[in-house]
C-alpha positions, 0 to 999 in steps of 0.5 A: 469690288466694283465702283458701284459696290464701293459707293453703296458701302460708303453710303451705308457707313453712317449705319456702321456698328462700333464697340463704343456705341450702344444700340437697341436690339432692333438697331442691332437686327437692322444692322445684321439684315443690312450686312446680309445684303452685302457681297460675300467672298470665299477665303481664296477670293478675299486673299486674292483681293487683299494681295492685289490691294497690297501690290497696288498700294506698294506702287504708290 
């Protein structure tokens, strides 16, 4: 994931949906539409990124 994408994700964090928070139907739909604009990855791409993250984390 590019630094710009990470920055965009963190900027949108204030709009994240949680189980403990109740939302109106309109808020829920806005959250779905916002999520649809995000990056989408195949299962293989996700597994590769996860394995890369694990290896980088182990180095620290």
